[in-house]
C-alpha positions as CSV (number, residue, x, y, z in Angstrom):
1,M,-38.3,-38.2,21.5
2,K,-40.5,-38.7,18.4
3,V,-41.6,-35.0,18.5
4,L,-37.9,-33.9,18.4
5,D,-37.3,-36.3,15.5
6,R,-40.2,-34.7,13.5
7,R,-39.0,-31.2,14.2
8,L,-35.4,-32.0,13.3
9,R,-36.6,-33.7,10.1
10,L,-38.9,-30.8,9.2
11,F,-36.0,-28.3,9.9
12,G,-33.7,-30.3,7.6
13,V,-36.2,-30.5,4.8
14,L,-37.0,-26.8,5.0
15,L,-33.3,-25.9,5.2
16,L,-32.6,-28.0,2.1
17,L,-35.5,-26.5,0.2
18,G,-34.2,-23.0,1.1
19,L,-30.7,-23.9,0.1
20,S,-31.7,-25.5,-3.2
21,S,-32.8,-22.0,-4.3
22,L,-29.1,-21.0,-4.1
23,A,-28.2,-23.9,-6.4
24,G,-28.7,-21.6,-9.4
25,G,-25.2,-20.2,-8.8
26,C,-24.4,-16.9,-7.1
27,A,-23.3,-15.1,-10.3
28,S,-26.4,-16.3,-12.1
29,I,-28.6,-14.9,-9.4
30,V,-26.7,-11.6,-8.9
31,H,-25.9,-10.4,-12.4
32,G,-27.4,-13.0,-14.9
33,T,-26.2,-14.4,-18.2
34,R,-26.3,-11.1,-20.2
35,Q,-24.4,-7.9,-19.6
36,K,-25.2,-4.3,-20.6
37,V,-22.4,-2.6,-22.6
38,E,-22.8,1.1,-22.9
39,I,-21.6,2.7,-26.2
40,F,-20.8,6.4,-26.7
41,T,-19.4,7.9,-29.9
42,D,-18.1,11.3,-30.9
43,P,-20.1,12.3,-32.9
44,P,-23.2,10.6,-31.6
45,G,-25.7,8.8,-34.0
46,A,-23.4,6.0,-35.1
47,T,-24.7,2.4,-35.4
48,A,-23.2,-0.1,-33.0
49,T,-23.7,-3.8,-34.0
50,S,-22.9,-7.0,-32.3
51,G,-24.3,-10.3,-33.6
52,N,-28.0,-9.7,-34.3
53,Q,-28.2,-6.6,-32.0
54,Q,-28.0,-3.0,-33.2
55,V,-28.2,0.3,-31.4
56,T,-27.8,4.0,-32.3
57,T,-25.2,5.7,-30.1
58,P,-25.4,6.6,-27.3
59,G,-27.0,3.3,-26.5
60,V,-26.7,0.0,-24.7
61,L,-26.3,-3.5,-26.1
62,K,-27.2,-6.4,-23.9
63,L,-24.7,-9.1,-24.7
64,S,-24.3,-12.8,-23.7
65,R,-21.5,-13.3,-21.2
66,K,-20.9,-16.8,-22.5
67,V,-19.5,-15.8,-25.9
68,K,-15.7,-15.9,-25.9
69,N,-14.9,-13.4,-28.7
70,T,-17.4,-10.6,-28.7
71,Q,-16.9,-7.8,-31.2
72,I,-18.8,-4.5,-31.6
73,R,-18.7,-2.8,-35.0
74,I,-19.3,0.9,-35.0
75,E,-20.2,2.7,-38.2
76,K,-21.4,6.1,-39.3
77,E,-21.7,7.5,-42.8
78,R,-18.7,9.6,-43.8
79,F,-16.7,8.2,-40.9
80,A,-14.2,5.3,-40.7
81,A,-15.7,2.2,-39.2
82,K,-14.2,0.8,-36.0
83,T,-14.3,-2.7,-34.4
84,I,-14.0,-3.1,-30.7
85,L,-13.1,-6.5,-29.2
86,L,-14.5,-7.2,-25.8
87,E,-12.5,-9.4,-23.4
88,R,-14.3,-12.2,-21.5
89,R,-12.9,-12.5,-17.9
90,T,-14.0,-14.5,-14.9
91,S,-16.3,-12.5,-12.7
92,G,-15.5,-12.2,-9.0
93,L,-19.1,-13.0,-8.2
94,V,-18.6,-16.6,-9.1
95,W,-16.5,-17.1,-5.9
96,L,-19.6,-16.3,-3.8
97,N,-20.6,-19.9,-4.4
98,F,-18.2,-20.8,-1.6
99,V,-20.8,-19.3,0.7
100,G,-22.7,-22.6,0.0
101,I,-20.2,-24.6,2.0
102,P,-21.3,-23.8,5.5
103,A,-25.0,-23.7,4.4
104,G,-24.6,-27.1,2.7
105,V,-22.8,-28.6,5.7
106,I,-25.6,-27.4,8.1
107,G,-28.4,-28.6,5.7
108,G,-26.8,-31.9,4.9
109,A,-26.0,-32.6,8.6
110,S,-29.6,-31.7,9.6
111,A,-31.2,-33.8,7.0
112,D,-29.1,-36.9,7.4
113,A,-29.2,-36.8,11.2
114,S,-33.0,-36.8,11.1
115,T,-33.0,-39.9,8.8
116,S,-30.9,-42.1,11.1
117,N,-32.6,-45.4,12.1
118,D,-30.2,-45.7,15.0
119,N,-31.6,-44.3,18.2
120,G,-28.2,-43.8,19.7
121,W,-26.4,-40.5,19.7
122,F,-23.3,-41.9,17.8
123,G,-25.5,-43.2,15.0
124,R,-27.0,-39.8,14.4
125,L,-23.6,-38.2,14.6
126,E,-22.2,-40.5,11.9
127,Q,-25.2,-39.8,9.6
128,A,-24.9,-36.1,10.3
129,T,-21.2,-36.1,9.4
130,K,-21.9,-37.9,6.1
131,G,-24.6,-35.4,5.3
132,A,-22.3,-32.5,6.1
133,W,-19.7,-33.7,3.7
134,V,-22.1,-34.3,0.9
135,G,-24.0,-31.0,1.5
136,G,-20.8,-29.0,1.9
137,A,-19.4,-30.2,-1.4
138,A,-22.5,-30.5,-3.5
139,L,-24.1,-27.1,-2.9
140,P,-21.1,-25.0,-4.0
141,A,-20.3,-27.4,-6.8
142,I,-23.8,-27.1,-8.3
143,G,-23.4,-23.3,-8.1
144,F,-20.1,-23.3,-9.9
145,L,-21.2,-25.7,-12.6
146,T,-24.4,-23.6,-13.2
147,D,-22.5,-20.3,-13.4
148,F,-19.8,-21.6,-15.8
149,R,-22.3,-23.6,-18.0
150,N,-24.7,-20.7,-18.6
151,G,-21.9,-18.0,-18.8
152,A,-22.9,-16.0,-15.7
153,A,-19.4,-16.7,-14.3
154,Y,-17.9,-14.2,-16.8
155,R,-17.9,-10.4,-17.4
156,L,-17.2,-8.5,-20.5
157,D,-14.5,-5.8,-20.5
158,P,-14.9,-2.9,-21.2
159,A,-18.5,-2.4,-20.0
160,K,-18.4,1.2,-21.2
161,I,-17.1,2.0,-24.7
162,V,-16.2,5.6,-25.7
163,V,-15.1,6.0,-29.4
164,R,-14.0,9.0,-31.3
165,L,-14.8,8.5,-35.0
166,E,-12.5,9.9,-37.6
167,P,-14.0,11.6,-40.8
168,M,-13.2,9.7,-44.0
169,N,-11.2,12.6,-45.4
170,D,-8.8,12.5,-42.4
171,V,-8.4,8.7,-42.8
172,K,-7.6,9.0,-46.5
173,A,-5.1,11.8,-45.8
174,T,-3.4,9.7,-43.1
175,E,-3.2,6.7,-45.4
176,N,-1.7,8.8,-48.2
177,R,1.0,10.2,-45.8
178,E,1.8,6.7,-44.6
179,A,2.1,5.4,-48.2
180,Q,4.4,8.3,-49.1
181,D,6.6,7.7,-46.1
182,V,7.1,4.0,-47.2
183,R,8.5,5.2,-50.6
């Protein structure tokens, strides 16, 4: 009986160690806290800037998913500058944390069943049930908290930006026509 207890305890510990690697949050593991945003302009060669990052188009900015209002400013000499606002939305990957429920239940039940001091079957069942509840709730909760705290729970839209820049002469002509229409 003691050999079985040792094996069960070892299995529980190994399972919990394996499950703890998932505690980083599914979105954090799968796509991380930064997102690549591709930027294309017509004509190419414009400068796209967001925060302290700058790239010449076509290019890629790697932006933090955590920032709520992310703007990209696109500028090129002799062309009108444009500002693009990126929308932050909840990523579908964050819901993968629910996968931790069955894994947490199994790990918690195994670990607590092996720690029972009661040699009876009912004592182990009671301990296993407590462990299952704790493991089933704790593992996904840790994943959700991690993903939302570090920003991995979000995605930035659009992830690909295509902008046609207008020459300054066309912009001034359009502004002049609009001013004349107001009179």
